[in-house]
N, C-alpha and C positions, 0 to 999 in steps of 0.2 A: 273761429267759434268753437268753444269747448262743448263737450257732451257729457253732462253729469247725471244723466238719467239711468236709473237702475232697472226700472220696470217697463218703460216706454221706449220704443225704437221706431225709426223711420221719420216721416212716412216712407214706406217702401212701395215701389211700383209693382203691385201684385199681378201675377199672371191671370188672376181670376177676377179681382174686384177693384182694379184701378189703384188710386193712391190710398194705401192702407196704413193707418197709424197703429202699429202693433203694440199689444199690451201682454206682458209675460208675467204671470202671477205664481210661478213655480220655481223651485230650485232646479238647476240643470238636470235633465233626463229623469224627471219624476213622472212616471207614466204607468198606465194599466197594461200596456203592451211592451214587447221588445221586438218590434218588427224587423225583419231581415233587410228591408229596404231603407230603413230610417236614415235620413241625411245627416242626423246629429250623432250617429254612432249607437253603441249599445246602451240600453237602459240600465242605469246604475241604482235607481230607487224605484223598483217596481212594486206597486201596491194598488189596492182598490179602496183604500180608506181616505176619506176626504179630510181636509184640514185647512186652517188659515195659515198658509205657509209664509205669507208676507203681509204686512199691515195694510188693511184696506184703505185707511186714510192717507197713507203715503202714496199708494197707487193712484187714487183719485186725484190727489194734489198734483202728481206728475202729469196726468192727462190734462188737467185744467191749465197747467203752465204751458204744456206743449201746444194746446189749441190756441193759446194767446199768441204763440210764435208762428204757427202754421195755419193758413186759412184755406189751403187747397187740399182738403182731406175728404175722400169719398166714403170711407168706413173707419170706425174704430173697431179693431179686430182683436179678439182674445185668441192668441196663438203664441207658440214659442217653444219653450224647453221641455214640454211634456203634454199631458192631457189636461186641458183647462177646466174640465168639469170636476176634477179632483179638488179644486179650490172651493172651500165651504162657504165663502162669502161671494160666490159668483152672482147670485141674485141681487144682493145688495149693491155690488159693483155696477151691474147693468142699470139698476134703478137710479143710482146716483149720477151716472154718466148721462142717462137720458133726461135727467132733470136739469143738467147744465148745458146741453147742446142739442141741436136738431140733427147732428151727424148720425146716421144710422149705425147700429151696433151689429157686428157679425161675430159669430163664434165658430172657429174651425176645430172640430172635435173628431175623435175616432168613433164616437157613438157608443162606447163600451158601457157607459153607466146610464143610458137612457131607460133601462128597465127599472130604475129607481124613480118613484113618483116625485120625490122632492127635487131631483135633478131636472126632470121634465118641466116641473112648475117654474123653476128658476129660468130656464131657457125660453119659456114662453114670452118673456119680455123682450127678447132679441128681435131684430128685424130680419136677419139672415142667419141660418144655421147650416153649416156644411159638414155633415158626418161622412164617414168613409165605410166602404164595403169592399174588401179585398179578396174574399173567398166565398165559395158557394156551399161549403159543408164544414162540419166540425173538424175533420181531419186536416183539410187545407188551412183552416183557421189557426189550428195549432202550429202548422208548419210555417206559415207566413207571418202571423201576428204575434204568436208566442204570448198569449194573454196570461194575466194573473189567474190563479186557480179559482177565484170567485166569479170569473166571467165565463159563462158557457155560451156556446154559439147560438143555440135556440133562444136563450134568454136575451142575448144581444139583438137578434133579429126582431123579437117581440117588442123590445124597447123602441126600435126604429119605427115599427108599424104603429105603436101606440102614440109616439110623439107626433108623427105625421097627422094622426087623427085629431090631435089637440091643438096643433100649432097653426096659427093663422098667417104667419109670415112666409118668407121664401125658404124652401128647403132644397138645397142642391146636394146631390149624392155624389161623392167622389169615388170612382172606381179606379184603383191603381193595379195594372196588370204587369206581370213579370214574364219574360220570355222563358219558355220551357217549364214553367211552374203553374201559373194560373191562367195562361192564355187559352187553355182548352176548357175552361169553365165558364166562358162568356155566356153561353145559352142558359146555364143554370143561374148565373148571376142576374141575367135579365129577368128570369122568373121571380127572383127575390125582389129585384127593383120594382117590378110591376106590383108586388104586394105592398111595398113601402109607399109608392106613389110620389116620388119627388117631382119638383117643378123642372129640374134639370138633372142630367147625369153628366158629370165632368170626368172624362176619361184621361188618365194620366199614366205615366210609367216612371221608372227609376232613372231620372236624368242627372242626379247629383250623386256624390260618393256614398254608396250604401254601407250599412253596418256589416253586411255579409257579401262577399264577392259573388255568391251564387245568385244574387238579385240583379238580373240583367235586363236592360231596357228593350222595348219593342221598337221596331223600325217605324218610320212615318207611314209607310204603306200598310203595315199591320194595324197600326192605330186607326187608320181610316176604315179598314175592313171591319174591325170590331166596333167602332162607333156606329157604323151602319147596322150591325147586328143588334145593338142596344136600343135602336129606335130613334124616332125623330127628335126626342128631347135630349139626345146625347150630343156632346161636343167635346172636341179634343182641347185640352188645356194647353194653349200654345205658349211658346216663349214670348217674353215681353219684347216689344220692338221700340227702339229709341225714338223719342219725339224730336221734332225739329229744334225745340227750345229746351232740350233735356238738361243741358249743363247750365244751371241757373245759380249755383252756389259752390262753395268750397267746403270740404269735410276734413277733419283731423283724424288721425289713425284710430283714436278711441271710439269715434262714431262708427267707423267701418267695422271695428271689432265688435261693437254692440250689435250690429246687424248680423255679422258672420256667426255669432253665437247661436243665432236662431235660424239663419238662412245661408248656408254655404253658397258661394257664388263665384263666378269667374270675374276677371277684371271688368269685362264688358258689362256683365249683369250688375256688378257693384256700382258702376257708373250710372247705369240706367235707374237702378233701384233708389239711389240717393240723389239723383239729379245733379251729378257732378261730371267733370270731364274724365275720360279714360286715363289721362296723364295723372290727374289727382288721385284716382282710384289706384293706379299702379304704384304711385309713390307711397300711399298709405299702406298698401299690401306689402311692399318691400320692407317698410319699417317694421311692420308686424311680424314678418318672417324673420327678420334679423333679431328681433327681441324674443323669438320663440313663442309668441302668443297665438300664432296660427300655424296650420300645416297645409302642405300642398298635396293635391291628389290629381294625378294625370289620368284622365279617362279618354275613351275613344272620341267623345264629343268635344273634349278640350280640357283645360286645366282649371280645377276648382280649388277654393280655399275655405278652410273650416277652422273655427276656433278650437284650440286644444282643450280637452277635458281637464277639469281640476283647476 
């Protein structure tokens, strides 16, 4: 089976939302932040100006075609190579997708542009929005997220609070903590989360190769302790576990590369994410390594693979 999709990838078995059909509407690493923990490396196109980076009709056509091939999809998810709310046709995309299918739409965002009323209005059409909160004050915000100059910490927080007050869908707040950097801010982060009022708090840490080596993960015990501090709505985003019938298909290297451009993964995670055997995943990864399309990162947790930039 060939994989000739430019904007759609997966379905990927998400650690958060099940079988997620990913949609990427941005050139690689177009983002409002340059986070030190980013699994895709350094931001190369940092800005806060929205634009129609890819043709809306082409993206919608790919979603329609993929849905005709894949029937086991839990969410259509805007996520990928940068900050999806930078896409100026975001609202049009969500509206057209919801007109073609009953599959719910999720948007995974860093929340940096929610202070803009037009961005909030477009996101109101989604079923699930997952913004992030990685710092409790402006100084740490600058250190960890390294935002565009147009994005101020207090403005970002105000946008999250305003969106929660307007949005009738599910709002899950992702809190990513880093050892020795933000792990002493948990109490202050909880205060901000209480102001925002999400339906869930999803606690995460740097489990994949980060942009900066200073971004170190927390242990499982530390995550458990901080989840308890964040309250009853907090949950640790666990690694995906293989299903008994996980290996249901065969992938070619291009499909694996398409996923690794957005989601660095180990051999095992690649197999789980794409519902293929580990042998199939390993063969595709070896082919991609030989061609120079991907690079290997050895971490304490294991070996991960990421598409090369450019």
